C-alpha positions as CSV (number, residue, x, y, z in Angstrom):
1,M,22.7,-18.9,-6.3
2,S,22.9,-16.7,-9.4
3,E,19.8,-15.7,-11.4
4,I,19.4,-17.6,-14.7
5,N,17.1,-15.0,-16.3
6,P,16.0,-11.7,-14.8
7,R,13.4,-11.1,-17.5
8,G,10.2,-9.7,-16.0
9,R,11.4,-9.3,-12.5
10,F,11.0,-5.9,-10.7
11,V,14.6,-5.2,-9.9
12,W,14.8,-1.5,-8.8
13,H,12.5,1.5,-7.9
14,E,13.4,5.1,-8.2
15,L,11.7,8.0,-6.6
16,M,11.6,11.0,-9.0
17,T,10.9,14.0,-6.8
18,T,11.2,17.7,-6.6
19,D,12.8,17.5,-3.2
20,P,15.0,14.5,-2.3
21,E,15.8,15.8,1.1
22,A,12.1,15.9,2.0
23,A,11.9,12.3,0.8
24,I,14.8,11.2,3.0
25,R,13.1,12.7,6.0
26,F,9.8,11.0,5.2
27,Y,10.3,7.4,4.0
28,P,12.7,5.9,6.6
29,S,10.1,6.5,9.4
30,V,7.3,5.0,7.3
31,T,9.1,2.0,5.7
32,G,12.0,1.4,8.0
33,W,14.5,2.0,5.2
34,G,18.1,3.1,5.6
35,V,19.8,5.6,3.4
36,L,23.1,5.1,1.6
37,P,25.0,7.4,-0.8
38,F,26.1,5.8,-4.1
39,D,29.8,5.2,-4.0
40,Q,30.4,6.4,-7.6
41,D,28.0,9.5,-7.2
42,P,27.4,10.5,-3.5
43,S,24.6,12.9,-4.8
44,Y,22.5,9.8,-5.7
45,R,21.1,8.3,-2.5
46,M,19.8,4.8,-2.2
47,W,17.2,3.2,0.0
48,T,18.3,0.1,1.8
49,V,17.0,-2.9,3.8
50,N,19.5,-4.5,6.2
51,G,22.2,-2.6,4.3
52,A,21.2,-3.9,0.9
53,P,20.1,-1.3,-1.7
54,L,16.6,-1.7,-3.2
55,A,15.8,1.7,-4.6
56,G,17.1,5.2,-5.2
57,V,16.0,8.9,-5.0
58,L,16.8,11.7,-7.3
59,P,15.5,15.0,-8.6
60,I,13.2,14.9,-11.6
61,P,15.4,15.5,-14.7
62,E,14.8,18.8,-16.4
63,E,13.9,17.2,-19.7
64,A,11.3,15.1,-17.9
65,K,9.8,18.3,-16.4
66,A,9.7,19.9,-19.8
67,M,7.7,16.9,-21.0
68,G,5.2,17.4,-18.2
69,A,6.4,14.7,-15.8
70,R,5.2,14.9,-12.3
71,P,7.0,13.4,-9.2
72,Y,6.4,9.7,-9.2
73,W,7.8,6.2,-8.3
74,L,9.5,4.6,-11.4
75,P,9.6,0.7,-11.4
76,Y,12.5,-1.0,-13.2
77,I,11.9,-4.3,-14.9
78,G,14.8,-6.6,-15.5
79,T,15.9,-7.9,-18.9
80,P,19.0,-9.8,-20.1
81,D,19.2,-7.4,-23.2
82,V,18.0,-3.9,-22.7
83,E,18.6,-3.0,-26.4
84,Q,16.5,-5.9,-27.6
85,S,13.8,-5.4,-25.1
86,T,13.5,-1.7,-25.8
87,S,13.1,-2.2,-29.5
88,H,10.5,-4.9,-28.7
89,A,8.5,-2.6,-26.5
90,V,8.5,0.1,-29.2
91,S,7.3,-2.4,-31.8
92,L,4.4,-3.2,-29.4
93,G,3.3,0.4,-29.2
94,A,5.4,1.8,-26.3
95,T,6.8,5.4,-26.5
96,L,10.5,5.8,-25.9
97,F,11.5,8.5,-23.3
98,V,15.1,7.6,-22.6
99,P,16.9,5.3,-25.1
100,P,19.2,2.6,-23.8
101,T,21.8,4.5,-21.7
102,P,24.9,3.1,-20.0
103,I,25.5,3.9,-16.3
104,A,28.0,2.6,-13.8
105,V,26.0,-0.5,-13.0
106,G,24.5,-1.4,-16.3
107,I,22.2,-0.1,-19.0
108,F,18.6,1.3,-18.7
109,S,15.8,2.8,-20.7
110,V,12.6,4.5,-19.9
111,L,9.3,4.0,-21.8
112,R,5.6,4.6,-21.6
113,D,3.3,1.7,-22.4
114,P,0.5,2.1,-25.0
115,Q,-2.0,3.1,-22.4
116,G,0.3,5.8,-20.8
117,A,2.0,4.2,-17.7
118,T,5.7,4.8,-17.4
119,F,8.3,2.1,-16.6
120,A,12.0,1.4,-17.1
121,L,14.0,-1.6,-18.3
122,F,17.3,-2.5,-16.8
123,E,20.2,-4.8,-17.8
124,S,22.8,-5.2,-15.1
125,A,26.6,-5.1,-15.7
126,G,27.0,-7.5,-12.8
127,S,24.5,-9.2,-10.5
128,M,21.0,-7.9,-10.8
129,P,19.7,-6.0,-7.8
130,G,17.1,-7.7,-5.6
131,H,16.4,-11.5,-5.5
132,E,14.1,-14.1,-6.7
133,G,11.1,-15.3,-4.7
134,V,8.9,-13.6,-2.1
135,A,9.7,-10.1,-0.9
136,D,11.1,-9.7,2.6
137,V,9.9,-7.0,5.1
138,G,11.0,-3.6,3.8
139,E,11.1,-4.7,0.2
140,F,8.7,-4.0,-2.6
141,S,6.1,-6.8,-2.5
142,W,3.4,-6.0,-5.0
143,H,3.0,-3.9,-8.2
144,E,-0.3,-2.7,-9.4
145,L,-1.1,-1.2,-12.8
146,R,-4.1,1.1,-13.1
147,T,-4.8,1.5,-16.7
148,T,-7.5,2.4,-19.2
149,D,-7.5,-0.9,-21.1
150,G,-6.6,-3.9,-18.9
151,D,-6.7,-6.5,-21.7
152,A,-4.5,-4.5,-24.0
153,A,-2.1,-3.7,-21.2
154,W,-1.9,-7.3,-20.3
155,D,-1.2,-8.3,-23.9
156,F,1.7,-5.7,-24.0
157,Y,3.4,-6.8,-20.7
158,R,2.9,-10.5,-21.3
159,E,4.7,-10.2,-24.6
160,L,7.4,-7.9,-23.3
161,C,8.1,-9.4,-19.9
162,G,7.0,-13.0,-20.2
163,W,4.6,-12.8,-17.3
164,N,1.9,-15.4,-16.9
165,E,-1.7,-14.8,-15.6
166,T,-2.1,-16.5,-12.2
167,S,-5.7,-15.7,-11.3
168,T,-8.4,-13.1,-11.6
169,M,-10.8,-11.5,-9.2
170,D,-14.2,-9.9,-10.0
171,M,-14.2,-6.4,-8.6
172,G,-17.9,-5.7,-9.5
173,P,-18.3,-2.3,-11.2
174,M,-14.5,-1.9,-11.4
175,G,-14.3,-5.0,-13.6
176,T,-11.7,-7.8,-13.4
177,Y,-8.5,-7.6,-11.4
178,R,-5.9,-9.7,-13.2
179,M,-2.9,-11.1,-11.2
180,F,0.3,-12.0,-12.9
181,G,3.7,-13.5,-11.9
182,R,6.8,-15.4,-13.0
183,N,8.7,-18.5,-11.8
184,G,5.8,-19.4,-9.5
185,V,5.8,-16.1,-7.6
186,E,3.0,-13.5,-8.0
187,L,4.3,-10.0,-8.7
188,G,1.1,-7.9,-8.8
189,G,-2.1,-7.1,-10.6
190,M,-3.7,-4.8,-13.2
191,Y,-7.2,-3.4,-13.6
192,N,-9.1,-0.6,-15.3
193,K,-9.0,2.5,-13.2
194,P,-12.4,4.1,-12.4
195,D,-13.2,7.5,-14.1
196,R,-13.3,9.1,-10.7
197,V,-9.6,8.4,-10.2
198,A,-7.7,11.4,-11.5
199,G,-4.4,11.1,-13.4
200,P,-3.1,9.0,-16.2
201,P,-2.4,5.3,-16.0
202,A,0.4,4.5,-13.7
203,W,2.2,1.8,-11.7
204,L,1.6,1.7,-7.9
205,S,4.3,-0.1,-5.9
206,Y,3.6,-1.6,-2.5
207,V,6.2,-1.9,0.3
208,R,6.0,-4.8,2.7
209,I,6.0,-3.4,6.3
210,P,5.6,-4.9,9.8
211,S,2.6,-2.9,10.7
212,T,0.1,-1.0,8.5
213,D,-1.2,0.9,11.4
214,H,2.3,2.1,12.4
215,S,3.2,3.1,8.9
216,V,0.0,5.0,8.3
217,A,0.3,6.9,11.6
218,K,4.0,7.8,10.8
219,S,2.9,8.9,7.3
220,I,0.2,11.2,8.7
221,A,2.5,12.6,11.3
222,L,5.1,13.6,8.7
223,G,2.5,15.3,6.4
224,G,1.4,12.4,4.2
225,R,-2.2,11.5,3.3
226,I,-4.3,8.4,3.2
227,M,-5.8,7.8,-0.2
228,N,-7.4,4.4,0.5
229,G,-7.5,2.1,3.5
230,P,-6.2,0.8,5.7
231,M,-8.2,-2.3,4.8
232,E,-8.1,-6.0,4.8
233,V,-7.7,-7.8,1.5
234,P,-8.4,-11.6,0.8
235,G,-5.9,-13.8,2.7
236,G,-5.7,-11.7,5.9
237,N,-3.3,-9.1,4.5
238,Y,-3.8,-5.4,5.2
239,I,-2.9,-2.6,2.8
240,A,-3.1,1.2,2.6
241,E,-2.6,3.5,-0.3
242,L,-0.7,6.7,0.8
243,C,0.8,9.9,-0.5
244,D,4.0,11.2,0.9
245,D,4.3,14.8,2.1
246,L,4.8,16.0,-1.5
247,G,1.8,14.1,-2.9
248,I,3.7,11.2,-4.5
249,G,1.6,8.0,-4.3
250,F,2.9,4.7,-2.9
251,A,1.4,1.8,-0.9
252,V,2.1,-0.4,2.1
253,H,1.4,-4.1,2.7
254,E,1.3,-6.1,5.8
255,E,1.0,-9.8,6.0
256,R,-0.8,-9.8,9.4
257,E,-1.6,-13.5,9.9
258,N,1.8,-15.1,8.9
259,V,4.3,-12.3,8.3
260,T,7.4,-14.5,7.8
261,A,6.1,-17.3,5.6
262,A,3.0,-16.2,3.6
263,P,3.9,-15.1,0.1
264,P,2.1,-12.4,-1.8
265,A,0.4,-15.3,-3.7
266,S,-1.9,-15.7,-0.7
267,K,-3.8,-12.6,-1.7
268,P,-4.8,-13.8,-5.2
269,K,-5.6,-17.3,-4.0
270,A,-8.1,-15.9,-1.6
271,G,-9.7,-14.0,-4.6
272,V,-10.1,-17.3,-6.5
273,K,-11.6,-19.1,-3.4
274,P,-13.4,-16.5,-1.4
275,K,-15.4,-18.9,0.6
276,A,-12.4,-20.7,1.8
277,K,-10.8,-17.4,3.0
278,A,-13.8,-16.1,4.7
279,K,-12.6,-17.4,8.1
280,P,-9.4,-15.4,8.2
281,K,-11.4,-12.2,7.6
282,A,-13.7,-13.1,10.5
283,K,-10.7,-13.7,12.7
284,A,-9.2,-10.4,11.8
285,K,-12.3,-8.5,12.7
286,A,-12.7,-10.5,15.9
287,K,-9.2,-9.4,17.0
288,A,-10.0,-5.8,16.2
289,M,-13.4,-5.6,17.8
290,P,-12.3,-6.0,21.4
291,K,-10.0,-3.1,21.1
292,A,-12.8,-0.9,19.8
293,K,-15.2,-2.1,22.5
294,A,-12.8,-2.0,25.4
295,K,-13.0,1.8,25.8
296,P,-16.7,2.4,25.9
297,T,-17.4,-0.9,27.8
298,V,-20.5,-1.5,25.7
299,K,-21.0,-5.0,27.4
300,A,-21.5,-3.3,30.8
301,K,-24.7,-1.6,29.7
302,P,-26.9,-4.7,29.2
303,K,-26.0,-5.9,32.7
304,A,-27.2,-2.6,34.2
305,K,-30.4,-2.8,32.2
306,A,-31.0,-6.3,33.4
307,K,-30.7,-5.3,37.0
308,S,-33.1,-2.3,36.6
309,K,-35.7,-4.7,35.1
310,A,-35.3,-7.2,37.9
311,K,-35.7,-4.6,40.5
312,A,-38.2,-2.2,39.0
313,K,-39.9,-1.2,42.3
314,P,-36.7,-0.1,44.1
315,N,-35.7,1.8,41.1
316,S,-39.1,3.5,41.0
317,R,-38.7,4.5,44.6
318,T,-35.3,5.9,44.2
319,K,-36.7,8.0,41.3
320,L,-39.2,9.5,43.7
321,K,-36.6,10.4,46.3
322,P,-35.0,13.2,44.4
323,K,-38.5,14.8,43.9
324,A,-39.1,14.5,47.7
325,K,-35.8,16.1,48.4
326,A,-36.5,18.8,46.0
327,K,-39.8,19.7,47.8
328,R,-38.3,19.8,51.4
329,P,-36.1,22.8,51.1
330,P,-39.0,25.1,50.1
331,K,-41.1,23.8,53.1
332,K,-38.2,24.5,55.5
333,A,-37.8,27.9,54.1
334,L,-41.5,28.7,54.6
335,R,-41.4,27.5,58.2
336,A,-38.4,29.7,58.9
337,R,-40.3,32.7,57.6
338,K,-43.4,31.8,59.9
339,H,-41.2,31.7,63.0
340,R,-39.8,35.1,62.1
């Protein structure tokens, strides 16, 4: 079934890096992706899931380096008319980095939103990459904007992309976490980044993976770092924010309770009704606790103590035996000396 209107859907992701070969060694082990050269330009490699491309990797352009760009993941947002959407974004306060540019598969532009986060717009010459609905394992499942003014950022993207607010979550000192989506599917969230978090506003993309523990372990083994997590979020999902071996940030997301059916929307719903979702958290902890207690056998200790209390006298006698044994050798030694 063809897509009626791709406006506002995240359709592609591009890793801008200083070392594409290092990225190709790192990401497949962490995410399960395949690697495929682009037919019309083999120097451009694409990440794939079950043979279907979902992202690409390329060196940071020299002009971007000259503007101070650091290695990062660039999300592409779909639009039926990239010229019109780019002009609209600029009128809303965005800064234009790359004007609408034709490529083999369509037209794209790169912009910076009014708060400083970089993103791209894409109009396809044929079918738009990706698909509608919930992300499959291996695909990008969540998109998080850390910004300096959540309300202003929301006004910008809502107007440009047609997103609707689905729910909000109180994050305490960090303020409100606003979740957004389109066509009944939640796409991500945005919030004000804490002052302690270094760097400018940016998009953080999450990859849905089978096991958070496995991906984190692989990342560390390959030189990556854990920035946050792994941790459980409302709804029974587990996430971890990571950096690859070159320090480029990304995140992984596991739907632990119902991997095949639960949509990303389960996370926000839990935020709206925290009491109703308290049970999944307890279950998740209960599953994890036996593994932690299995090695030290903590439960065996109370039994030992119970026996020692019930048989206090025998234990007290056994404590005296070592002392008696300790005194005997000196006596024997003295007797041996007397006989001599």
